[in-house]
N, C-alpha and C positions, 0 to 999 in steps of 0.2 A: 252549853247555854240552855237554860230551861225556859220553857214558855208557859204562860198561865193560860187558864181557859178563856179568859178575855182576849189574850193575844190571837189565840187560835180562831175564835169567833170572827175577830177583825180580819184575819187573813182570808177566812172563808167569804166574809162579806166583800172584801176587794176582789176576790176571785169570782164573784157572783156565784157561789156554791151554797146550797141549802143543805146543811149538814146537821143530823140529829147528834144528840149528845153521845151516843154509843160510837157514831162515826167519828167524832172529834176525839173520843178516848182511844180509837184504834189508830188514827192517824198522827196523834200528838207524838209518840216515840219515833215515828218514821221521819217526821219533819225535824224532830230534834237531832236524828242522825245526819240529816242533810245539812243543818246548819253547822254541826261539828266538823263535817266535811269542808264546808265552805270557809269556817275559821281556819281549818289546816292550810287551805290554799292561800289564804291571807298572810300566812307566816312565811311563804316562799319569797326569796330574794328575786325579784323580776327586774332589777335596775338595769341588767344587761340585755334584756329581751325588747325587740323592737315590737310595737304595737302592730296588730294585724287586722284587717278587715273582714277576712275570710280564712278558714282553716286550710283551704287547699289553694295553692297558687294557680291563678286564672289569667288566661291572656287571650285575647281575640274572641271574647264570649259573645260579641254583639255582630250581626250580620252588617255587611257593608251597606251604607245609606245611599242606594242608587235608585235613580227614578226607573219605574217599570209600568207597564201598561196595566191599567186597572181592570177590575172584573167588570164584564158587560152588564149593562143594567138589567137586561132580561134574566140573566144568571142570579144576580143580587135579588131580584124580586121573585124568583122562581117558587121559594117556599114561604113567601110571606102569606099569612092568612087573608090579609086584604090589602091591595094596592090600586093605584089608579093609572098603572102604566108607566109612571114617572117616579112616584113616591109611595113610601109605606103609608097606609092609613090606619091610624089608631083613635081609639076613643078619645074624645075631649077630656081634658084633666081640670082645666080651669074655666070651663063653660064653653058655649058655642063659638 
C-alpha cells in the first residue's frame, strides 16, 4: 500500500503532529512498512480464535469492596495550602 503526501499530511493532522516536508519524507517508508505488516495480519485466518480483552489472563485484579475507616479530617487537611478546619479553601472560580 502506498501513501500519497496528502495521506501522510492527513494522518499527521489527525495525530496532532506538525511535521515538516523532510520529516514526512523520512516517515513515509516507515509508515508504509507498518501498513504492509497490518495487511499481512489481515490475511490470517482467525475464525477459530476467541476474542480477548487483555493479552494476559487476569483474575481478581480489584481489591474487595469492603467498608473501612476513613482518613481523619486533620490528616486530610494537613498539607492543604488553605483550610478552615473542616474544608479545603480554594479561590472562587465563578465569583464570590
